[in-house]
C-alpha positions as CSV (number, residue, x, y, z in Angstrom):
1,X,18.6,-1.0,-13.7
2,X,15.1,-0.1,-12.7
3,X,14.3,3.5,-11.8
4,X,11.2,4.6,-9.8
5,X,9.0,7.6,-9.8
6,X,6.1,8.6,-7.6
7,X,3.3,10.7,-9.2
8,X,0.4,12.5,-7.6
9,X,-2.3,13.8,-9.9
10,X,-5.2,15.9,-8.7
11,X,-8.0,17.4,-10.7
12,X,-11.8,17.6,-11.3
13,X,-13.3,14.1,-11.3
14,X,-14.7,12.9,-14.6
15,X,-15.1,9.6,-16.5
16,X,-12.0,8.5,-18.3
17,X,-9.4,10.5,-16.4
18,X,-7.8,7.4,-15.0
19,X,-7.5,5.8,-18.5
20,X,-5.9,9.0,-19.9
21,X,-3.2,9.0,-17.2
22,X,-2.5,5.2,-17.3
23,X,-2.4,5.3,-21.1
24,X,0.2,8.1,-21.1
25,X,2.3,6.2,-18.6
26,X,2.1,2.9,-20.7
27,X,2.9,4.7,-23.9
28,X,6.0,6.2,-22.2
29,X,7.2,2.6,-21.4
30,X,6.7,2.6,-17.7
31,X,5.0,0.0,-15.5
32,X,2.6,1.0,-12.7
33,X,3.9,-0.9,-9.6
34,X,1.4,0.5,-7.1
35,X,-1.4,3.0,-7.1
36,X,-4.2,4.5,-5.0
37,X,-7.2,6.5,-6.2
38,X,-9.7,8.5,-4.2
39,X,-12.3,11.2,-4.7
40,X,-12.2,14.1,-2.2
41,X,-15.1,16.4,-2.6
42,X,-15.4,16.7,-6.4
43,X,-11.6,16.2,-6.9
44,X,-9.9,13.1,-8.3
45,X,-6.7,12.1,-6.6
46,X,-4.4,9.4,-8.1
47,X,-1.1,8.4,-6.6
48,X,1.1,6.0,-8.5
49,X,4.5,4.3,-8.2
50,X,6.1,3.8,-11.6
51,X,9.1,1.7,-12.6
52,X,11.0,1.8,-15.8
53,X,14.3,2.5,-17.5
54,X,16.0,5.8,-17.0
55,X,14.8,6.9,-20.4
56,X,11.2,5.9,-19.8
57,X,11.0,7.6,-16.4
58,X,12.6,10.7,-17.9
59,X,10.0,10.7,-20.7
60,X,7.2,10.7,-18.1
61,X,8.9,13.5,-16.2
62,X,9.2,15.5,-19.3
63,X,5.8,14.9,-20.9
64,X,3.3,14.3,-18.1
65,X,3.1,18.0,-17.0
66,X,2.1,19.1,-20.5
67,X,-0.4,16.2,-20.8
68,X,-1.7,17.0,-17.3
69,X,-2.4,20.6,-18.3
70,X,-4.6,19.3,-21.2
71,X,-6.5,17.2,-18.6
72,X,-6.8,20.1,-16.2
73,X,-4.7,18.2,-13.6
74,X,-2.0,19.3,-11.1
75,X,0.9,16.8,-10.9
76,X,3.8,16.3,-8.5
77,X,6.5,13.9,-9.2
78,X,9.5,12.6,-7.2
79,X,12.1,10.0,-7.9
80,X,12.4,7.2,-5.4
81,X,13.8,3.8,-4.9
82,X,12.3,0.4,-4.8
83,X,10.4,-0.4,-1.6
84,X,12.5,-2.6,0.6
85,X,10.3,-5.0,2.6
86,X,11.1,-4.9,6.3
87,X,10.0,-7.7,8.6
88,X,7.7,-6.8,11.4
89,X,6.8,-9.5,13.9
90,X,3.3,-8.0,14.3
91,X,1.0,-5.7,12.5
92,X,-2.1,-4.1,13.9
93,X,-5.3,-2.8,12.3
94,X,-7.0,-0.1,14.3
95,X,-10.7,0.8,13.7
96,X,-12.2,3.9,15.3
97,X,-15.7,5.3,15.0
98,X,-17.3,8.2,16.8
99,X,-18.4,11.8,16.6
100,X,-16.2,13.7,14.3
101,X,-14.2,16.6,15.8
102,X,-11.2,18.7,14.8
103,X,-8.0,17.1,15.9
104,X,-9.5,13.6,16.4
105,X,-7.4,11.9,13.7
106,X,-4.3,13.6,15.0
107,X,-4.9,12.0,18.4
108,X,-4.5,8.6,16.8
109,X,-1.6,9.4,14.5
110,X,0.2,10.9,17.5
111,X,-0.6,7.8,19.5
112,X,1.2,5.7,16.9
113,X,4.1,8.2,16.4
114,X,4.8,8.4,20.1
115,X,5.1,4.6,20.2
116,X,7.3,4.3,17.1
117,X,4.4,2.5,15.3
118,X,4.7,2.8,11.5
119,X,1.4,3.7,9.8
120,X,1.3,1.9,6.5
121,X,-2.2,2.9,5.5
122,X,-4.8,5.5,6.8
123,X,-8.3,5.9,5.7
124,X,-10.7,8.4,7.2
125,X,-14.3,9.2,6.3
126,X,-16.7,11.7,7.8
127,X,-20.3,11.0,7.2
128,X,-22.7,14.0,7.5
129,X,-26.0,13.5,9.2
130,X,-28.2,16.2,7.7
131,X,-31.5,14.5,8.4
132,X,-31.3,14.3,12.2
133,X,-29.1,17.3,12.9
134,X,-26.7,15.0,14.8
135,X,-22.9,15.4,14.8
136,X,-21.0,14.0,11.8
137,X,-19.6,10.5,12.3
138,X,-16.0,9.6,11.6
139,X,-14.7,6.2,10.6
140,X,-10.9,5.9,10.8
141,X,-8.9,2.9,9.8
142,X,-5.1,2.6,10.5
143,X,-3.0,-0.3,9.3
144,X,0.3,-0.3,11.1
145,X,3.6,-2.1,11.6
146,X,4.6,-2.6,15.2
147,X,8.2,-2.2,16.4
148,X,10.0,-5.2,17.6
149,X,9.5,-5.8,21.3
150,X,6.1,-4.0,21.4
151,X,4.0,-5.2,24.3
152,X,0.6,-6.0,22.7
153,X,-1.3,-6.1,26.0
154,X,-0.1,-2.6,27.0
155,X,-0.7,-1.3,23.5
156,X,-4.3,-2.5,23.5
157,X,-4.9,-1.1,27.0
158,X,-3.4,2.3,26.0
159,X,-5.5,2.4,22.8
160,X,-8.7,1.6,24.7
161,X,-7.8,4.3,27.2
162,X,-7.4,6.8,24.4
163,X,-10.7,5.8,22.8
164,X,-12.4,6.3,26.1
165,X,-10.8,9.6,26.7
166,X,-11.9,11.0,23.3
167,X,-15.3,9.2,23.5
168,X,-15.1,7.0,20.5
169,X,-15.4,3.2,20.0
170,X,-12.3,1.4,18.8
171,X,-11.0,-2.0,18.1
172,X,-7.5,-3.3,17.4
173,X,-6.6,-6.6,15.7
174,X,-3.1,-7.9,15.9
175,X,-1.5,-10.2,13.3
176,X,1.7,-12.1,14.0
177,X,4.1,-12.9,11.2
178,X,6.9,-15.5,10.9
179,X,10.2,-14.6,9.3
180,X,10.7,-15.8,5.8
């Protein structure tokens, strides 16, 4: 029986840190099922989903914290289960650009939550404009799964109204899916 473990590792970015973590996981006998890596400021952030036997997962749980200390990393681990794919008749990708402001991202996450829209991926980037003294620009991408029965026309109109209200530009692309 496969066991699953989610790991988050955070520390100062430097060449080779990804290799050190993945080597430790491989030597423990686990497989990396999924992962995401990002740099925030000067910090490296690595999120991984591992699979393995009960013994190999337990080995990572027991040994990674000590290894992480040597690499000057903070780690958090949590047991989980295999991801169960759910069918969604439609997915939507939202793209938002505009002047960055506190609370702007929350407006769009709340937009989704209040409509029972599942966010499967979120990427936000604020670009500083030091040269012209203009306001920082935010680019926000949301990949979502739409609930069954969602009215796409209404959703698009409501999204456009939100974009107008917060003075950003936004696009939404819907993708239909057939049951397998």
